[in-house]
N, C-alpha and C positions, 0 to 999 in steps of 0.2 A: 367463587366468583365469574365472575365471564371478560374478559377486557381485552382490547381489541386498539392499539395505537400504528396512529400512522402517520410516518415519516418523508414518505416518495412523495412528495407532492407536500401541499399543504398540511402542517402539522395539527393532528386531529386525533381523539378521543374518544377512547367508547367504554363505559361502567356499567355493567348489566343491561345494555342497550342502548342505555343514553347519554347521547352527547351532549358532551361536558365543554362546558365554557372557562376558556385556556386564559381568558383576560388579555392584558395588557402583552406590547412586545417583548419586554426583557421578559415578562412571568415568563413568557412562550423560549424566550431563549437557556432558561433554566430548565425547564424539562424537555429541552431538547437534549440537553448535555447528560442528562439523568436516563435518558431511553435510549443513550447510543453507547451506554455502558447498564445494563441492564441488572442488578442485583448490587450491583458490584457500587465499594465506597468512596465516594466521586468529593473531592477536598471543597473545603472554601474556596480557597484559595485559589484552585483549579477553575471554580466556577466562575468568582469575580475575574479573572484573568478574561475567563470563557464569553462572558455576557460586554464586560468595555474594558480587550487589552492589557495588554503586560506594561505598558502606561501606565504611572499612575494619574499622572494628569488626566486625565481621562477620565478619573472615579468619581463618581459620589460623594458626596461629604462621610457618609457613612455604608460602603461598600460592602462590608460585610451583613450590616444590620437589612441593608434596600434586600441583600438574597434570604436572611428572615422571614422578610414580609411576600418574599415572591413564593418560597418554602411554601407557607401558612395558609396563604391564597388557593397552591393548590390544592393540597390538603381539602378545602374546604368546599373546590371544582369539582373533584375527582368524586368528592362523599366515597372515601375508601377506607374504612381508619386498618391502619398501618402498612397502608400501601406506602406513603412517603415520610423515611426516618430523620428524624437526626442521630446522625453519629459522635464517636468524639472526633473534632476537628473538622467534618463532612457530612453531605446527606447520604440518603440510599433510597434509589427506588425499589422496591420486593417483587418487580415481575421477573417470569418471566422470559426467556428468550424469542419464543415464538409466540408471545403476545406483543410482537411489535414486527410489522410487516416486511423491515429491512430487513429483520435476519433470518424469516421465512423466505427472500426473494434473495440471498445471498446464500444460503443451502441448497436451494432449488437450483442456483445458476451453477456450484461447487459440481452437483449433480451430475446436469448437464454435459460439464465439462470432461468432467470423467469418464460417460461412455458416448463421446464425443464419436470414438474410432468403434469402438464395439457395436453399437446402438443407436448410427443416428438419424434413426427416427423418433423414438423416445427421447432424443437429446434437444432434440426442435421442438415436443410438444413439451417438454420442461422448461425450456426459454421463455418460449411463448406466453407458456403461463406466468412465469416467472415477470414478464416486462409489462405484461397486462396488467401488475400490482400496481403502476408506475400512474400517477394520476396527473400525470403535465409530466413536463420538461425537467424541474425544479426541484431535489428533494427541499426538505425544511424550505419550503418558497412562504417569504414575510415574514423570516422569523432572523434577531437581528446575532451580531455580535463577532468575532474573527475565529471561535465554534464551531459553530453553525456555518460562518463561508468555509472554514476551510474541508468540511465533512462535504459540505455539498460541490465542492470541488472533486477529492475523491469520491463521490461516490459519481457524480457525471463521467470524470474517466472509467467507472468499473461499468456503468449502463451501456455507452457504446464501447465497451472491448465484449459485451454481452449479445449486444445489436450486429458488432463484425462474425461473433462468431455463426448469431441462427442466418443472416445470410451467408455466408461460407456453407453451414448443413444444406438451407436453400437451395445453393447452384448442385454442391455437391447428391443433393436429392433429384436433381434436372426440373427445380422449380426457376429457372430463370429467368423464365415471362415475369409470374408475377411478380420477384423481385425484382425488375430494371426498374420502376418507377421513386419505390423508397428505396433504393441505392442513389438511385440518382438526384432524391432531396438528399439522401446523407451527405456525399462528395457535395455537393451544396455547402451543406450547413459548417463542413471538415473540412475548406479546401486546400488545408495544408498534411491530412491523413491520410497517407499511403493504402495504408490498407485499406481502408473505404472506397479506393480513387480502383485500385486493382479489380476488389469483389465488382464495382460496375465496367470498370473495362469489359473482367469476362463476363459479366451479364449480356453487357451490350453485344459483343464479338457473339457469344451464344443465340444470339437472339439476330444473328443475322446484318447484325452491321456493326463491320467489321471498320469502315473506311470512319465514321464514326467513335467507336474508341480507339485510334491513330491520332481521332482529330486532337481526343482528349486527353488522349496521354501526354500528347505534343502541351497543349495547355498546363497541365501538373510541371513538366518540367522545366520550362518556365516561369514558370510563380517558385517553384522552390528554389531556383536560380538567381529569380529577381531579390525572395522575399528572405532565404535565408544563406545563398550563393551554397547550396548543393545541388549533387546530380540528383535522381530517383535511383530508392534503393535498389538491391541485386532483382528481388522478386517479382517488382511493378516495372522495371525493365527488361526483365526477361518477358515477361507475357505481352509484353507490346510487341520484340521481339519475334517471339511462334506468331502474334495475328496479323506480324508484317510477311514473314512469311508463308502465310497460309496453315499454316499447321493446326490440326485441332490441338484444342488445349484443353487437358483434364481441371480438374475441383481444385484439386492437392497440389502442394508445392512442391518444386522441385527440390530446394531446397531445404539440409535443414534447420529447422529453427528448434535450437538447447533451449528448455525450461531446467538449472540446472540448482537454483538460489532453494537454501535448506527453506522450511518452513518460518513464519514469521513468528515472530515473539508476541504475544496476546499482549502481556501486562507491561510492555517496556514505561516509563513512567520517566519521569525533568529529564527531558533532551528538545522539550517541545523548540527552542534556542536552535540546538545545533540543527535539527531535524532540517526548517529553513530555509539554513544556512547553505546544506551539502544540495539540497535540490533546489535553489535556487540555481546553484551552483551549474549542474547536472542537465539540468531545462535549459541553458542559456547556449548551446548550437556549440559548433567545435566539437572540439574533442578532450571534453575538460578531466582532471584529475581529481578527486578529493580522496585526503590522507585524514584519518583518525586514528587520533593516537590519544593513548594512556595509561596509566600503572598497571598490572595486571589487575583481573579485576573490576574494572572502572566499567567492561563493559564497551568495546568499542567495536568486536567483532559480533555481536546481536544488532547493535547501534547500526554497523554495515549491510547488516540483513536488512534489516527492518527499512533502509534509505534503501536501498534497491528495492523491495515490494512498493513502494511506495513512487517512486519515479518507470515502471517497468513496463506503464501505458506509453513513454517517449520512444519505448527503442523494441517497436512489435518485433525487428528481427533475431529476438531469444535474448537468453540468460546465461555466461561461463560463469562457474563460480570457482574457488578450489582455495582449500583451504589446507597451508603446509605443502612443503613439498618442494622438489627442483626447480628450477626454472624450466630442463630440458622433460621433465616427467610433468608439469606443466602443460607445457606445450605441445605435448602431442597426444596429451588426452582430450586437454581442449582442440584439434586438428580434427581428433575422432569422433567428437561431437557436431566438430561442422562436416559432415559426411569424407572426411580425407583416412585413407590410409597410410600413417605416416612409415616410411622406410626404414627396417633395421641400417643401425648404426650412422643416422642424420646428426650434427650438430643443429648445435642450438643455434648458432647462424644460418639455419638451410630450414629449421625448423621455423624460426618468425619468422622470417619472408614470406612463409607459407601461410602465418599463420596471419598476416595482415594483408598477403597478397587476395583471402578467404574474405577479412570481413569489407572491403574496400566497399564503398558503396553502399553499404549495410549499415542498420543502426541496432548494433548491439551492446550492451552493457556485460560487465567483466567485473566480478567482486573478490578481492583479494585480500586471503586472512592469513595474515602470520606462513607466506610467502617467502624466500630467500630469494634475492635479487629481483622486487617486483617493473623494477627501471622496465627490465627484459622480456618480459609480458604486455606492457604498454601497445596498446595499437597503434598508437598516434595517427589515427585517419579521423578526418571528419565523419560525424556523423556516432560515431561509437565514443564511451567511455567508462571509466574505471574506477572503483572506490579501492581501496587498501586501508585495511585495517592491522595495524602492529607494524608500519613499516620504520624503520632510523629514521627521521628528518630528510639525511644526505642524500635520501634512496630513492627519492621523488624528484622532479624537474620540477625547475624555479617557477613553473606558472603554476605547480599546483594549489588549490585551496589547501589547506594544512589545519585542520580543526580536531583542539584539545578536548578529550573526553576527561573529564574526573570524576571525585563523587557525586553524591546526589546529595540536592540539599535536604537537611531533618525532615522536610516537610514532605518531599520527595518516597525518602527509606521507611519513613510511616506510612504514606501509601502502600509502597510494594510489600510492606510485612502484612498490612492490613487485606489486597486484595489474594494474599496466597494464603495467609494463614486465616484468615476469616476477620472483621473489624471488630466483634464481641471483643474476639477474648483479647487482642491490641487495645481496647481499651479500656480494660480493666487492671491495666498495670502500664500506666504512663513513662513510671519511672524504669523500670526495667525493660520494658520497649528502646527508650532512652537508651540504657547502659546498651544493649543489644548492637543500636544501629553504630554505638560509637567502639564498641568489639570491633565489630566489623570496618573500618572506617571510613562505611556510607559508602562504600564499595555492591553494586547491586550483584554481580556475582557471587560475593562475600553473604549480601539481604538474600536472595535466593536460594541458596542453597541451605544459609542455616533457616529462613522459613519454609522448603521444603520440612528439612528433617523435622519442625515445630506440629508443622499439620501433622503428621505420619506418627505423630503420637498425644495423640486429642487429652491423656490425662497429665501432662507434663505444664505446669506456667511457664510463661515467658522467662519469668526466673528462671526453673527450675534449667532454661536452658545455659544464660547467663554464668549459674551455677557450674552445670558441665562443661562450657566452650573455660571458664577459668581454674579445674582442673586439671586439663589436658596443660593449660599453663603452665 
């Protein structure tokens, strides 16, 4: 069956070449939630919260029934039997990821970023094609509900990042004259985005308009001071200094931009509230510290990495990451990532002072997971932020935002198992699934381990795995 779904703009669906009438706004919100997780079980609870929010005071009288009605009408609109199916506790849209423009776009952007330095011409070609898939500046345009709004914000940040990479490649390939006007528009649209302004200043300078570039830099400096109380970051400040000195400016950055984050976990569930609190704190400015702590197996480490990926657009000068280790060894590794070669025998105090000196004036996110003495690794400079997983409460400063990461709710544990094992296998044995979740204490790390073991043994039932665990006990 020929399927084509569009979310990069107004929500649209075509089945066998026919444009589907997707109906009312809330019905479209249900489809949007399913399209953002194609082929996966999306719980009814998540759909309800995605359409009407977490506050049940804003819910209709029978939200579950309304979700069912919307699903029924979507089936009729799509006119494709078996495409949208009800499963235990939710619904699944059985479409391949490449039938959704979002995932084709993200795959092309990821390939372009990987090729950025090895094959800039091909990388630029991929980015131009990917960005052309957008049918307007807003994803899911006109779709209501908090889930769609969060997706819009995430995709808008990703689109901006992709645009900046594309224009950086334009400048690296000598296309400064063609890039000048769109970069000016980008800088005006994002008056506090330093990377957009850095690229605009570079294009102005290369087009022989250095005085205009310096005037634009002064406007940026005054705006950042007035609105955020910050000086421009090192990358744009150094560029302005070189323009002022009349030096030719290369397209590449002089300062390293470490990107040390581990891959994000695609099937994180049940942490939306914690994620919002952490994101709000990290985007607030200053030098925030967010601490995530919980019992072993609660997934605080995975949540820390997920939070870091969510906010990395706010830290354009890079991300540093360390898992375990003593403060001195971690500091030495961070200094190397920042372009320094620490001397042999340097003490923690000396390393820490140089670390903070290098981070001053930059926007860098630091993620510390199970590191001894994390207090010695806090930048404590405006513009930088830290996420700490697994630290004792007393190891963090009094201003830190402390978030407790506990076991999952039963329905979230069910969803995690269904995503890894498959909804059909989980649906067949509700009692055994409940028993397995209880045996795991509803802790995501233990649930993930159990689910992975079960997924690798298709001949086992859930009850078989429960008995296996009981035998080991």
